[in-house]
Structures are given as C-alpha cells and as structure tokens.
C-alpha positions in Angstrom: 21.4 11.7 16.1 19.6 13.7 13.5 20.9 13.5 10.0 21.2 16.5 7.7 21.6 16.5 4.0 25.3 15.8 3.4 27.5 16.3 0.4 30.1 14.2 -1.3 33.7 15.4 -1.4 33.8 18.6 -3.5 35.8 19.3 -6.6 36.7 22.8 -7.8 34.1 24.1 -10.3 35.2 24.1 -13.9 35.1 26.9 -16.3 32.5 26.8 -19.0 33.0 25.4 -21.5 34.9 22.5 -19.8 38.3 21.5 -21.1 39.5 17.9 -20.8 41.0 17.3 -17.4 42.7 14.6 -15.5 40.5 11.8 -14.1 38.9 12.7 -10.8 38.5 10.3 -7.9 35.0 9.0 -7.9 33.0 9.6 -4.7 31.5 6.5 -3.1 27.7 6.2 -3.0 26.1 7.6 0.1 26.1 4.9 2.9 23.0 6.3 4.5 19.8 7.6 3.0 19.9 11.4 2.8 17.0 13.6 3.7 15.4 14.5 0.4 14.6 18.0 1.6 16.2 21.4 2.1 18.2 23.8 0.1 21.8 23.0 -0.3 22.5 26.0 -2.5 23.2 28.2 0.6 25.9 25.6 1.7 27.3 25.5 -1.8 27.5 29.3 -1.8 29.6 29.2 1.4 31.9 26.7 -0.3 32.1 28.6 -3.6 34.8 31.0 -2.6 37.1 28.3 -1.4 36.5 25.9 -4.3 36.2 28.2 -7.3 39.4 28.2 -9.3 41.3 31.5 -9.0 41.2 33.7 -12.1 38.0 32.1 -13.5 35.9 35.0 -14.5 33.6 33.4 -17.0 30.0 34.6 -17.4 28.6 31.4 -16.0 30.8 31.7 -12.9 29.7 35.3 -12.3 26.0 34.5 -12.8 26.4 31.6 -10.3 27.8 33.9 -7.7 24.8 36.1 -8.1 22.5 33.0 -7.6 24.3 32.0 -4.4 23.5 35.5 -3.2 19.9 35.1 -4.3 19.3 32.0 -2.3 20.4 33.8 0.8 17.6 36.3 0.4 14.3 35.8 2.3 12.3 38.2 0.1 10.9 36.3 -2.9 10.9 39.5 -5.0 14.6 40.1 -4.3 15.4 36.5 -5.1 13.6 36.7 -8.4 15.2 40.0 -9.3 18.7 38.5 -8.7 17.8 35.5 -10.7 16.8 37.6 -13.7 20.0 39.6 -13.2 22.1 36.4 -13.3 20.5 35.5 -16.6 21.5 38.9 -18.1 25.1 37.9 -17.2 24.8 34.4 -18.6 21.8 32.6 -20.2 23.6 29.3 -19.2 22.9 29.8 -15.5 20.6 26.8 -14.7 20.1 27.8 -11.1 18.5 31.1 -12.2 15.8 29.2 -14.1 15.3 26.8 -11.1 14.7 29.7 -8.7 12.3 31.4 -11.1 10.5 28.0 -11.7 10.1 27.6 -7.9 8.3 30.9 -7.8 6.2 30.4 -10.9 2.5 31.0 -10.7 1.5 27.8 -12.4 3.0 24.4 -13.2 3.0 25.1 -17.0 5.1 28.2 -16.4 7.4 26.2 -14.1 7.7 23.5 -16.7 8.9 26.0 -19.3 11.5 27.4 -16.9 12.8 24.0 -15.9 13.1 23.0 -19.6 15.2 26.1 -20.1 17.2 25.4 -17.0 18.1 21.9 -18.1 19.2 23.2 -21.5 21.3 25.9 -19.8 22.9 23.4 -17.5 23.8 21.1 -20.5 25.5 24.1 -22.2 27.3 25.2 -19.1 29.0 21.9 -18.3 29.5 20.7 -21.9 29.0 17.3 -23.6 32.4 16.0 -22.4 31.2 16.0 -18.8 28.3 13.7 -19.7 30.8 11.5 -21.4 33.7 11.5 -18.9 32.0 12.0 -15.6 28.8 10.0 -15.7 28.6 8.0 -12.5 29.8 10.8 -10.1 28.1 13.9 -11.2 27.3 15.2 -7.7 31.0 15.2 -6.8 31.4 18.1 -9.3 30.1 21.3 -7.9 29.3 22.8 -11.3 27.0 19.9 -12.3 24.6 20.6 -9.4 22.6 23.4 -11.0 21.9 21.1 -13.9 20.9 18.3 -11.6 18.6 20.6 -9.7 16.9 21.8 -12.9 16.4 18.3 -14.1 15.0 17.1 -10.8 12.5 20.1 -10.8 11.6 19.2 -14.4 10.9 15.6 -13.5 8.7 16.6 -10.5 6.8 19.1 -12.6 6.2 16.6 -15.4 4.9 14.1 -12.9 2.4 16.7 -11.4 1.2 17.4 -14.9 0.4 13.8 -15.6 3.4 13.1 -17.8 4.4 10.2 -15.7 6.6 8.2 -18.0 8.7 11.2 -19.0 9.2 12.1 -15.4 10.4 8.6 -14.4 12.8 8.6 -17.4 14.5 11.7 -16.0 15.0 10.2 -12.6 16.3 6.9 -14.1 19.0 8.8 -16.1 19.9 11.0 -13.1 20.6 7.9 -11.1 22.9 6.7 -13.9 24.8 10.0 -13.8 24.9 10.0 -10.0 24.4 6.5 -8.6 25.4 7.8 -5.2 22.0 9.6 -5.3 22.8 12.5 -3.0 19.5 14.0 -4.0 17.5 11.1 -2.6 15.8 10.5 -6.0 15.7 6.7 -5.6 12.9 7.1 -3.0 10.8 9.2 -5.3 11.4 6.9 -8.3 10.4 3.9 -6.1 7.0 5.4 -5.4 6.6 6.4 -9.0 7.3 2.9 -10.2 4.5 1.5 -8.0 2.2 4.1 -9.5 3.2 3.0 -13.0 2.8 -0.7 -12.1 6.5 -1.3 -12.9 7.0 -4.0 -10.2 9.9 -5.7 -12.0 11.8 -2.4 -12.4 11.1 -1.6 -8.7 12.6 -4.9 -7.7 15.8 -4.0 -9.6 15.9 -0.6 -8.0 15.6 -2.0 -4.5 18.4 -4.4 -5.3 20.6 -1.7 -6.7 20.3 0.4 -3.6 20.3 -2.4 -1.0 20.1 -0.5 2.3 18.7 -1.0 5.8 16.7 2.2 6.0 13.0 2.2 7.0 12.1 3.9 3.7 13.6 1.0 1.7 12.3 -1.7 4.1 8.7 -0.6 3.8 8.9 -0.3 0.1 10.2 -3.9 -0.1 7.2 -4.9 2.0 4.9 -3.1 -0.4 6.5 -4.8 -3.4 6.2 -8.2 -1.7 2.4 -7.6 -1.2 2.0 -6.5 -4.8 3.8 -9.6 -6.1 2.4 -12.3 -3.8 -0.4 -10.8 -1.6 -0.9 -11.7 2.0 1.5 -14.6 2.6 3.7 -15.7 5.5 6.8 -14.4 3.5 5.3 -11.0 2.8 4.1 -10.6 6.4 7.6 -11.4 7.6 9.0 -8.6 5.4 6.4 -6.2 6.7 7.1 -7.1 10.3 10.8 -6.6 9.8 10.1 -3.2 8.2 8.0 -2.3 11.2 11.0 -2.9 13.4 13.0 -0.2 11.6 10.3 2.5 12.3 7.1 1.8 14.2 5.7 5.2 13.4 5.3 4.6 9.6 2.3 2.3 10.3 0.3 5.1 11.9 0.8 7.4 8.9 -0.1 4.6 6.4 -3.3 3.6 8.2 -4.4 7.2 8.8 -4.1 7.0 12.6 -1.7 9.9 12.4 -2.2 13.0 10.2 0.7 13.6 7.7 2.2 17.1 8.2 1.6 19.6 5.5 5.3 20.5 5.4 8.0 17.9 5.7 10.6 18.2 8.4 14.0 19.6 7.4 15.8 16.8 9.3 15.1 13.3 10.3 16.2 10.7 12.8 16.1 7.0 11.8 13.3 5.3 13.6 11.6 8.5 14.7 8.4 10.3 13.6 10.4 12.7 11.4 11.5 9.8 9.2 8.0 8.3 9.2 6.5 11.6 8.0 9.0 11.9 5.1 8.3 8.4 4.0 4.5 8.9 4.2 4.7 12.2 2.2 6.6 10.4 -0.6 5.0 7.0 -0.5 1.5 7.1 0.7 0.2 7.4 -2.8 2.0 4.1 -3.7 0.4 2.3 -0.8 -3.1 3.7 -1.5 -2.8 2.9 -5.2 -2.3 -0.8 -4.3 -5.7 -2.2 -3.4 -5.8 -3.9 -0.1 -2.3 -2.8 1.0 -3.3 -0.5 3.8 -5.8 -3.0 5.2 -3.0 -5.6 5.0 -0.8 -3.3 7.2 -3.6 -3.1 9.7 -4.2 -6.8 9.8 -0.6 -7.8 9.9 0.7 -5.2 12.4 -2.5 -5.0 14.4 -4.8 -2.1 15.1 -5.9 -0.9 18.5 -9.6 -1.6 19.3 -11.8 -3.6 21.6 -12.0 -7.3 21.1 -15.6 -8.6 20.8 -16.0 -11.4 23.3 -18.2 -14.2 22.0 -20.3 -15.8 24.7 -19.7 -19.4 25.5 -22.6 -21.5 24.4 -23.7 -25.1 24.9 -23.0 -27.3 21.9 -26.3 -29.1 22.5 -28.9 -29.4 25.3 -28.0 -31.7 28.1 -30.5 -34.3 29.5 -29.5 -33.4 33.1 -30.2 -29.7 32.4 -33.5 -30.7 30.8 -34.5 -32.7 33.9 -33.6 -29.7 36.2 -35.6 -27.2 34.1 -38.6 -29.5 33.9 -38.9 -29.3 37.7 -39.1 -25.5 37.7 -42.7 -24.3 38.5 -44.7 -23.4 35.4 -46.9 -20.4 35.0 -49.5 -19.6 32.2 -47.2 -17.1 30.5 -46.5 -16.6 26.8 -42.9 -15.9 26.0 -41.3 -14.8 22.7 -37.8 -15.7 21.5 -35.9 -14.3 18.5 -32.4 -13.6 17.1 -31.8 -10.7 14.8 -28.9 -8.7 13.4 -28.4 -5.6 15.5 -28.9 -2.4 13.5 -25.5 -1.2 14.8 -21.9 -1.9 13.9 -19.3 -2.6 16.6 -15.5 -2.7 16.6 -13.9 -6.1 16.9 -10.1 -5.5 17.2 -10.3 -2.7 14.6 -12.8 -4.5 12.3 -16.4 -3.4 12.1 -18.9 -6.3 12.7 -22.6 -6.5 12.9 -23.6 -8.8 15.8 -26.7 -10.8 16.3 -28.9 -9.8 19.2 -30.6 -12.7 20.9 -33.6 -12.0 23.2 -36.2 -13.8 25.3 -39.2 -11.7 26.4 -42.3 -12.3 28.6 -45.1 -11.2 26.2 -47.7 -11.6 28.9 -46.1 -9.2 31.4 -44.0 -7.1 29.0 -40.6 -8.0 30.5 -37.2 -8.8 29.0 -36.0 -12.0 30.6 -32.6 -12.7 28.9 -30.5 -11.2 26.2 -27.1 -11.6 24.6 -25.0 -10.8 21.5 -22.7 -12.9 19.3 -21.0 -12.7 16.0 -22.2 -16.2 14.9 -25.7 -17.0 13.6 -27.9 -18.6 16.3 -27.8 -22.4 16.8 -30.1 -24.6 18.8 -27.6 -25.0 21.6 -27.1 -21.2 21.8 -30.9 -20.4 22.0 -31.4 -23.3 24.4 -28.9 -21.7 26.8 -30.7 -18.3 26.5 -34.1 -19.9 27.3 -32.6 -21.8 30.2 -31.1 -18.6 31.6 -34.5 -16.9 31.3 -36.1 -19.8 33.2 -33.6 -20.1 36.0 -32.1 -16.6 36.4 -34.4 -14.1 34.6 -33.3 -10.5 34.5 -36.8 -9.5 35.8 -39.4 -11.5 37.9 -39.0 -14.9 39.6 -37.8 -18.1 38.0 -40.5 -20.1 36.3 -41.3 -21.9 33.0 -43.8 -20.4 30.6 -46.7 -22.4 29.3 -46.0 -21.4 25.7 -43.1 -19.8 23.7 -43.5 -18.1 20.4 -40.7 -18.2 17.9 -40.1 -17.6 14.2 -41.1 -19.9 11.4 -38.4 -21.9 9.5 -36.5 -25.1 9.7 -33.6 -23.6 11.7 -35.8 -23.6 14.8 -37.1 -27.2 14.5 -34.4 -28.7 16.7 -35.0 -26.2 19.5 -38.7 -26.8 19.4 -38.2 -30.5 20.0 -36.1 -29.8 23.1 -38.5 -27.2 24.6 -41.5 -29.5 24.2 -39.6 -32.2 26.1 -39.7 -29.9 29.2 -43.4 -29.1 28.8 -43.3 -25.8 26.9 -45.6 -25.5 24.0 -43.9 -24.0 21.0 -45.9 -21.7 18.7 -44.4 -20.8 15.3 -45.3 -17.3 14.1 -44.2 -15.0 11.3 -44.9 -11.9 13.6 -43.6 -11.5 17.1 -45.3 -8.4 18.3 -43.5 -7.9 21.6 -40.0 -8.5 20.2 -40.9 -6.3 17.2 -41.8 -3.5 19.6 -38.5 -4.0 21.5 -36.4 -3.8 18.3 -38.3 -0.8 17.2 -37.5 1.0 20.4 -33.9 -0.1 20.1 -33.6 1.0 16.5 -35.1 4.4 17.3 -32.6 4.9 20.1 -29.6 3.9 17.9 -30.9 6.2 15.0 -30.8 9.3 17.2 -27.0 9.6 16.5 -27.0 8.1 13.0 -25.3 10.0 10.2 -27.4 10.5 7.0 -27.4 7.6 4.6 -27.6 7.6 0.8 -31.1 6.1 1.1 -32.2 9.1 3.2 -31.9 11.3 0.1 -35.4 11.9 -1.4 -35.8 9.9 -4.6 -32.9 7.5 -4.0 -34.0 3.9 -4.0 -31.8 0.8 -3.2 -31.5 0.1 -6.9 -30.6 3.7 -7.7 -28.0 3.7 -4.9 -26.6 0.4 -6.2 -25.9 2.1 -9.6 -24.1 4.9 -7.9 -21.9 2.5 -5.9 -21.2 0.5 -9.0 -20.0 3.7 -10.8 -17.8 4.6 -7.8 -16.3 1.1 -7.7 -15.5 1.2 -11.5 -13.9 4.7 -11.0 -11.7 3.4 -8.2 -10.6 0.3 -10.2 -9.7 2.6 -13.2 -7.5 4.7 -10.8 -7.5 7.9 -12.9 -5.4 9.6 -10.3 -2.4 7.7 -11.6 -2.4 9.9 -14.7 -4.4 13.0 -13.8 -2.5 16.3 -13.6 -2.8 17.9 -10.2 -3.8 21.4 -11.3 -5.7 20.9 -14.6 -9.5 20.7 -13.9 -12.0 19.2 -16.3 -14.9 21.4 -17.4 -18.2 19.6 -17.2 -21.3 21.1 -18.7 -24.4 20.3 -20.9 -28.1 20.9 -21.0 -28.8 18.5 -18.1 -26.1 19.9 -15.8 -27.8 22.1 -13.2 -25.8 25.1 -11.9 -23.0 24.5 -14.3 -20.5 24.5 -15.6 -18.8 22.4 -13.0 -15.1 21.7 -12.8 -13.9 18.3 -11.9 -10.7 17.6 -10.1 -9.4 14.0 -9.7 -7.9 13.7 -6.2 -5.1 11.3 -5.4 -1.9 12.4 -7.0 -0.2 12.8 -3.6 -2.1 9.8 -2.2 -3.6 11.7 0.8 -7.1 11.4 -0.5 -8.4 9.4 -3.5 -11.6 10.5 -5.2 -13.4 13.2 -7.2 -14.5 16.8 -6.5 -16.7 19.1 -8.5 -16.4 22.9 -8.1 -18.5 25.6 -9.7 -16.2 28.6 -9.3 -13.2 28.2 -11.6 -11.4 31.3 -10.4 -11.6 30.2 -6.8 -10.6 26.7 -7.8 -7.4 27.9 -9.6 -6.4 30.0 -6.6 -6.9 26.9 -4.5 -4.9 24.7 -6.8 -1.9 27.1 -7.1 -1.8 27.7 -3.3 -2.6 31.4 -3.7 -5.3 31.1 -1.1 -4.7 30.0 2.5 -6.2 26.9 3.9 -8.5 28.8 6.2 -9.8 31.1 3.5 -10.3 28.3 1.0 -12.2 26.3 3.6 -14.6 29.3 4.1 -15.1 30.2 0.5 -15.1 26.9 -1.3 -18.3 25.2 -2.5 -17.9 21.7 -3.9 -19.4 18.3 -4.0 -17.0 15.4 -3.5 -16.7 11.7 -3.3 -13.7 10.2 -1.5 -12.6 6.6 -1.0 -12.0 5.7 2.6 -11.7 2.7 4.9 -14.8 1.0 6.2 -14.4 2.6 9.6 -14.7 6.1 8.1 -18.0 5.4 6.4 -21.5 6.3 7.6 -22.8 3.4 9.7 -26.2 3.7 8.0 -24.5 3.3 4.6 -22.4 0.3 5.8 -25.5 -1.4 7.0 -27.2 -0.7 3.7 -24.2 -2.0 1.8 -24.4 -5.3 3.7 -28.1 -5.5 3.3 -28.3 -4.7 -0.5 -24.9 -6.0 -1.7 -23.8 -2.7 -3.3 -20.4 -2.9 -5.0 -17.3 -2.0 -3.1 -13.9 -2.1 -5.0 -11.8 -2.9 -2.0 -11.4 -2.5 1.8 -10.1 1.1 1.4 -12.7 2.0 -1.3 -15.9 2.8 0.6 -17.4 5.9 -0.9 -18.0 8.9 1.3 -19.8 11.8 -0.3 -21.1 15.2 0.7 -21.5 18.8 -0.5 -19.2 21.4 1.1 -21.0 24.8 1.4 -19.6 28.2 2.0 -18.4 28.5 5.5 -17.7 25.2 7.3 -21.0 23.4 6.9 -21.5 20.2 4.9 -24.8 18.7 3.7 -26.0 15.5 2.0 -26.2 15.5 -1.8 -29.4 15.9 -3.7 -30.7 13.4 -6.2 -29.6 15.7 -9.1 -26.2 16.0 -7.6 -26.0 12.3 -7.3 -26.9 12.0 -11.0 -24.2 14.4 -12.0 -21.5 12.9 -9.8 -22.3 9.4 -11.1 -22.1 10.6 -14.7 -18.7 12.1 -14.0 -17.5 8.9 -12.3 -18.4 6.9 -15.3 -17.2 9.4 -18.0 -13.9 10.8 -16.6 -11.7 7.7 -16.9 -12.7 7.3 -20.5 -12.3 11.0 -21.2 -8.8 11.0 -19.8 -7.9 8.1 -22.1 -9.3 9.9 -25.1 -8.0 13.5 -24.3 -4.6 14.2 -22.9 -4.0 17.4 -20.8 -3.5 20.3 -23.2 -6.0 18.9 -25.7 -8.7 21.6 -25.7 -11.3 19.7 -27.7 -14.4 18.6 -25.9 -15.5 15.0 -25.4 -19.2 14.2 -25.3 -21.1 11.4 -23.7 -24.9 10.7 -23.5 -26.5 11.5 -20.1 -30.0 10.0 -20.2 -30.6 11.3 -23.7 -28.8 14.7 -23.1 -25.2 15.4 -24.0 -22.6 15.8 -21.2 -19.5 17.6 -22.4 -16.1 17.3 -20.8 -12.9 19.2 -21.7 -9.6 20.1 -20.1 -9.9 23.7 -18.8 -6.2 24.4 -19.1 -3.4 24.8 -16.5 -3.5 27.4 -13.8 
C-alpha cells in the first residue's frame, strides 16, 4: 500500500510569544520512512481551525491563517501576494518567507528570504520552546513554519556550495525533532558521503536503524567506502537489493531518473527507487568505483563471451593422423591479432584476439576463431589442424609451407608443424593476412564514432595530456563544493570566442563533468529554470566533458586508451566530450577547444580552492605564456 507523508499527533498552536505550559507528551519517532516530498501546509491548514486555541487573535496567528489560504492557491502571483500580505500582518510569519523563497528568481534571493524566515520563526515560537521542547518539535504545529524555513535554508546553502553550514542545520534539526517527520536523515546521509564524513554517517545509520531500502543501500555504500569490495560488503549490498531491486537500475544508469519525484512511494517499487536515486545518486557517483561495484556484485545483463576449448598441447596421435593427409604445394599464413572491435562479456567490454589461417596461394580463409586469452601453441595448433582436416573453403590437405610471425612465442608451434612435414617460414610481414585485417578494419570503421585522435592536430601524446588533465579533475571532485548556479568566467588573450562561462556539473550526481558556455544570459536562464528543456536544447551552445562508464565511451577512444595507456581515474571516469551546437546537432571539438577545455580542467579545482563563491576578484594562471583569467560571475 502506498505511503503518504504522515504527521505526528498534533498539539494546539500556541500564542506568540509562548508562555510556559505543562509538559506535553512526546510523540514517538516515525516507525517508517516518510516520503520526503509534498506540501503538508494544505493539510495543516485544514487542521488549523480545529486545533487553534479559541480567542487567540495574535498577529502571528492571523498571518498564518493567510498563509494557509495562500498555499491553497494555484496561481503563483496570488500566492506571493498573500504571502506579502501576511508579512504586513506579522513580520514573524516564517511561512510567508518560505513561500516567497520558493518563488525567488535566484538562489541568493532565496537564501536571503530563508534567513529571514528562520529568524521570524525563532521570534514567533520564543526561546523557551527551544529549551523545553527540543526533541519533539514536529508535534507542535506552531514550530513547523520554522522547521520548513530552516530546511529550505539548508538546501539552499548546499546548492550554493556552503556544504558544512548546510549539514550543520540538518544535524540540529534532527536534534530538535529526532522523529524526523521531514525525512531529513536521508538528505543528511547523502551529504555526509559528499563531505567524506564516514564516521558520522555510521553514527547516523545507527541512530535511525530501520529496514527501509533507502537505509539499506546507504549502509551498503558506507560498507564499500570503508572496506571496498569484500565478502562482507557484498553481502550487505545483496541484502539491500532484496529490499528494492529497482534501485540498482537507477544507480547503474540502466533506468533514467525522473525529472520530478513521485508524490507517493510504495516500499520495494520503482517510486521508492526513484526517490532514493534523486537524493543519493550523487553520493554513489562521488565514491570512485561504487557504481561499478554494484554492477559486478548484482550482475548486469549482457551476452557472455564463450571462450573456445583449446588443446593444452599437440597430441602425438593427432600428429600421426595429420601427417597422413595429402600435401599440396600451397603457402599458408597464420597469425593472431587483437580485433579492432570491443565486445560485451557479461556487461564488461573486452577486446578479443582474432586467430586466422589463410591460404595465401589461393586467397582463401581456411579457419578462424576468437578468444580472450593471448594465443598459445596448443591453441594455434588446433586452428591449423582444423584448417587441414575441415577447412572452411576447399578440400582437406596439408600445405607445403606456412608463414607465421617472428618471435620466440611461435618457436614451440614451429617444432610441431615441422614434425608433420610443413616448412615454417618466419616473416615480419604477412601480406595476405594484412589485407584480410585491412578489409575487416575498414568494415568495422564504417560505424565508428569519432575519436580524439581524429581531430586534426591531436597526436597520441597530446591526447594523453588531455586525458591526464581529465583524470586529475575527476580526482579533485570539484562538484563536491561547486555552487549549482554560479558560473566561472573564463577569458584571456589566448581564449578564442570568449569569454566562456564554466559550470561544474555534478551537484545532483546525475552527470559529473565540466561545461563551457559562451552566452551568459542564456546560461543564467537555463540555470534558474526560466527556460524550458526543449527551448534550452535548441538554443544552447556549449562544449562539455562528462565522466561516464566505459560502455558509454566511443569505441575508437577506448581502443586508443588501451593502446596508448592514457590516464583514467576510475571505472566510471571515462571522458566523453563534444560541442553542442544550436539546434540538436553535436560535433567533435577542435584542437583549440581541446586546449581551452584542458586548461579549465587543470585550473578550476585550484581556482575554487583560492576563490570562494561571492569573491569577485580574478584568479590568473599561465596558458602557454598567455594569461588565463577565472572569476566567479555571480549568482543568477
């Protein structure tokens, strides 16, 4: 049965200021996790008439009645008008500030309103409430506007990068209301991961020891952070999976997280999984290797590569049988090479070896196979034996000669082949097999996505520097402290088409990375939600780098990473980069754009450590002898 946000037993609202009263029975903590969503103010408004003490005509009470009317309005302008009216009745009406903050144009404006709302709530309920009623605040109807204002303040501080302050507010709110009817423990748990406060998270998990999926998966994440991939941590994760099997799909990206959270949830269902992912995906993604651990522990759908069965070593009886097969004056070629193609092996991308025997004299492929292991003498012997006895083209026969690569790894095979009368020729070039692989590569390249090495002017060494910068940026994790709506202005003599405005992505955990925009007005409309998704997609121009799992990376780049050993910070940290043009088209970056993006990747973590949001002074670094200037552009 679906759960809805519930309320503790209500008490009659008190007049302001509060007079000492008899002790109240303390409500028990909520037994089940509440949905941390919705607007309870409408419910409280319906209860207000029954619970308000008769004869109480204080200004705060009258203002609050106006606010309960305001939350019932669907027109934002009418809501705001009523909120302002409530403040003319009483400046101590915290809910009026909350509503105005919810409709503020920018987070800085919202912050100012929430600060005023918290102060108003403190004045309205009086200092004796904090002294006498700490521990059961939510059971008192008149404390709720204050708690709402303080919750909004905490969330806004977090979004502005003031993470420690935000967490401090939630900690104290849980002290005032350990029953946690607002569901703040779930938010605080995710924040503690972001702040690397594992010890404090362990205490919080123990304080609210519950059987919910939200708590079970957070316990699993903590276990991985503390001990890594161990039998004990896997057991905790598997137990969590039993509480809600849908959470895995959201964490691994197999299911898209909804843009709006559901208003209700049912334990074990997708609604609960969506709520958990919205709140906690950033915590999982900010823990290197955690998402990959989920995939490997709980499994991921995908074909399983079947390794062929090979002979451990050539058998004398088989040699005798092959020596009796008629021989023709053919020249064959044999080789084993890595296939220029990645394949899925139970969800993991692998690059198999391609083993092939060809008749050079007649231009025929006689036998072929694939395997994940490097070739051995027994493996190649089996392939040659198959080509002799059951060729894929032509009649069975032995060649007079077989050409194969140079190198000691082939010496043992040469010995066995010469025992059955085949002359072995060692060559550094195998023309027939080279031509076969060239045709195969051309066929596979037809559907290949562009690679970093396809960009004119980008060499393997230059690409390696770019990947190193991306890996350092990922390890620095600037999204842990970056404000969500305060871009960084980037300009300088060497910056083409500037100024650019950098946005660190990752505050919500959906996507980690860096984006550079060149239209600040459009960007601020985008950051504040004043432009719809469709319109923003059409009008936005930006270059971006995101960090993704291996499976979401260009195959050409993955092959180049393996070949050249470019730096990768973790299994979920493969860089994906492109330029989003107006309309819906995307193109590869140019060399100058690669240079700018790399410079920002290297400079922004240091800039954020040196200049906190709100500090308007510029920070300058050297970009190949030319200054690169960075500065906070201010809130939206």
